[in-house]
C-alpha positions in Angstrom: 67.8 79.5 74.5 69.2 82.6 76.3 69.3 82.7 80.1 70.7 85.2 82.6 72.2 84.8 86.0 72.8 87.7 88.3 74.7 87.5 91.5 74.1 90.5 93.8 76.6 90.5 96.6 77.2 93.0 99.4 79.9 94.8 97.5 79.7 93.8 93.8 77.1 92.9 91.2 77.9 90.2 88.6 75.7 89.3 85.6 76.2 86.5 83.0 74.3 85.8 79.8 74.4 82.2 78.6 73.3 80.4 75.4 71.8 76.9 75.8 73.5 76.4 79.2 76.8 75.9 77.4 78.3 79.2 76.2 78.7 82.6 77.9 77.6 85.3 75.5 78.4 88.2 77.7 79.1 89.3 81.3 79.6 92.3 83.5 80.9 93.1 86.9 80.1 96.4 88.7 81.4 97.5 92.1 78.4 98.1 94.3 75.8 95.5 95.4 72.5 95.2 97.2 70.7 98.4 98.0 72.2 100.3 95.0 71.5 100.7 91.3 74.5 98.6 90.4 72.7 95.3 89.9 70.6 97.0 87.2 73.7 98.5 85.6 75.4 95.1 85.6 72.3 93.5 84.0 72.2 96.1 81.3 75.9 96.0 80.5 75.9 92.2 80.3 73.1 92.3 77.8 74.9 95.0 75.8 78.1 92.9 75.8 76.1 89.8 74.7 74.3 91.9 72.1 70.8 90.7 73.1 67.6 92.5 74.0 65.1 91.7 76.8 62.7 89.9 74.4 65.5 87.4 73.7 65.7 86.2 77.4 64.1 83.0 78.4 64.6 83.2 82.1 66.4 85.3 84.7 67.6 83.9 88.1 69.2 86.0 90.8 71.4 84.8 93.6 73.6 86.3 96.3 73.1 88.5 99.3 70.6 90.8 97.5 69.0 88.1 95.3 65.4 89.0 96.5 65.8 92.7 95.6 66.2 92.4 91.8 62.8 93.0 90.3 63.5 91.6 86.9 64.4 88.1 88.1 61.9 85.4 87.6 63.1 83.5 90.7 66.0 83.4 93.0 68.3 80.7 94.4 70.8 80.5 97.2 74.4 81.3 96.5 75.4 77.9 97.8 73.5 76.2 95.0 74.7 78.6 92.3 78.4 78.7 93.3 78.5 74.9 93.4 77.0 74.7 89.9 79.2 77.4 88.5 82.4 76.0 89.8 81.6 72.5 88.6 80.7 73.8 85.2 84.0 75.5 84.7 86.1 73.0 86.7 84.5 69.5 86.8 87.4 68.2 89.0 86.3 70.4 91.9 85.3 68.5 95.1 85.7 71.3 97.7 84.7 74.9 97.1 85.7 77.8 99.3 83.9 81.1 98.8 85.1 84.0 100.8 82.4 86.6 100.3 82.1 90.2 101.5 79.9 89.2 104.5 80.4 85.5 105.0 82.5 82.4 104.2 81.0 79.3 102.6 82.6 75.9 102.2 80.9 73.3 100.0 81.6 69.6 99.4 80.7 68.1 95.9 80.4 64.6 94.7 81.7 63.4 91.3 78.5 64.5 89.6 78.7 68.1 91.0 76.0 67.6 93.5 76.5 69.3 96.8 77.0 66.8 99.6 77.3 69.1 102.5 78.2 72.7 103.4 79.2 75.0 106.2 78.7 78.7 106.4 80.1 81.4 108.7 78.0 84.6 108.6 78.2 85.5 112.3 81.4 87.5 112.2 83.3 89.6 109.6 86.7 88.1 110.5 87.8 85.9 107.7 85.6 87.7 105.1 86.2 90.1 102.3 85.0 92.9 104.6 87.8 92.0 107.0 90.3 92.4 104.1 88.8 95.7 103.1 89.1 97.1 106.6 92.7 95.9 107.0 93.7 97.3 103.6 92.2 100.6 104.6 94.3 100.7 107.8 97.4 100.0 105.8 96.3 102.6 103.2 96.8 100.1 100.3 94.4 98.5 97.9 93.3 94.9 98.2 95.5 94.0 95.2 98.5 95.6 97.0 98.0 93.3 100.0 99.1 90.4 97.8 102.1 92.3 96.6 103.1 93.3 100.1 102.6 89.9 101.6 104.8 88.3 99.0 107.7 90.3 100.3 107.4 89.2 103.8 109.7 86.7 105.5 108.3 87.1 109.0 104.5 87.5 109.1 103.1 89.5 112.0 100.8 87.6 114.3 97.2 88.8 114.4 95.5 86.9 117.1 92.2 88.8 117.5 89.2 87.0 116.2 87.1 90.2 116.0 87.5 92.7 113.2 87.3 95.6 115.6 90.0 94.2 117.9 92.1 93.1 114.9 92.0 96.7 113.7 93.4 98.0 117.0 96.0 95.2 116.9 97.2 96.2 113.4 97.3 99.9 114.3 99.4 99.0 117.3 101.8 96.9 115.2 102.2 99.8 112.7 103.0 102.2 115.7 105.7 99.8 116.8 107.4 99.9 113.4 106.6 96.4 112.2 107.0 96.3 108.4 103.9 96.7 106.3 104.7 93.6 104.3 104.9 91.5 107.5 101.5 93.0 108.7 100.0 92.3 105.2 101.1 88.7 105.3 99.8 88.4 108.9 96.4 89.7 107.7 96.3 87.1 104.9 97.4 84.3 107.3 94.7 85.4 109.7 92.0 85.1 107.1 93.4 81.7 105.9 93.5 80.2 109.4 89.9 81.1 110.0 88.7 79.8 106.7 90.9 76.6 107.0 89.3 75.9 110.4 85.8 76.1 108.9 86.9 74.0 105.9 88.4 71.2 108.0 85.1 70.7 109.8 83.5 69.7 106.5 86.5 67.5 105.4 88.8 68.7 102.7 88.7 66.6 99.5 90.8 67.6 96.5 90.5 69.3 94.1 90.0 72.5 96.2 88.7 75.5 94.4 88.1 79.1 95.5 85.3 81.1 94.1 84.5 84.8 94.5 86.8 87.8 94.2 89.1 86.9 97.1 90.1 83.8 95.0 92.3 86.2 92.9 94.2 87.4 96.0 97.3 85.3 95.9 98.3 86.4 99.4 95.2 84.8 100.9 95.2 81.9 98.5 98.8 81.0 99.2 98.2 81.3 103.0 95.2 79.0 102.6 97.3 76.4 100.8 99.8 76.5 103.7 97.0 76.2 106.3 95.3 73.3 104.4 98.5 71.7 103.2 96.8 71.3 99.8 96.8 73.1 96.5 94.0 75.7 96.2 93.0 76.4 92.6 90.8 79.0 91.0 89.3 79.7 87.6 89.9 83.1 85.9 86.2 83.8 86.1 86.1 83.1 89.9 84.0 86.2 90.6 81.3 85.1 88.2 80.7 81.6 89.6 77.5 82.5 91.3 76.1 84.2 88.2 77.2 81.4 86.0 75.4 78.9 88.3 72.3 81.0 88.3 72.3 81.2 84.5 72.8 77.4 84.3 69.9 76.8 86.7 67.7 79.1 84.6 68.5 76.9 81.5 67.7 73.7 83.5 64.3 75.2 84.5 63.5 75.9 80.9 64.6 72.5 79.7 62.3 70.6 82.2 
């Protein structure tokens, strides 16, 4: 039984093809999300990688920021449900999930059976999100990946106190003008994101194991800063960016199995 999950975010489209809710046959990640042709491209590439045709598909479920825009999906589910299911599938020890998306931050608490007990979400402000990191990296004229490399060289992180992306942008430009080292600013940016995410996480109650999902999970600068803020290990799976899509594909299999 073949099912497909597609996670359409604000900046990326991820698609996963699964067999019997157990094995990933193929996947694809394309830069570009809701409002573009990228979700369709991710869908077609994932099918090509899985070596299947449309007639082989039992059910398609979409999730993410643009979940209601994908015409080929049979239904759509919230990213909270799908990320929780995807992370638990790949890492059954997970009890707290932190997903830093392009437009929001989500924190979920799971029980031992992988059911979501509670969640908190911050979608009111870009500070602490992937968008914030994109803007800050742009000011420093480095890639998101280079933020991690720069931050690792810092011994004295710059303080970024602004809670608004626009004001933080001005603050970083001012620090650069004053000659503060780029590595110290980069670490300050990572620390700023981590502190905001940690504050949201502590409101729900942090229970180990703590896992990050989404693309920011692979940014060691943010992940290490979050570990310091939470005083707990923060883990991630190598397929962190696919968690929403995996959860959607699993949900599709569950629907067919009912």
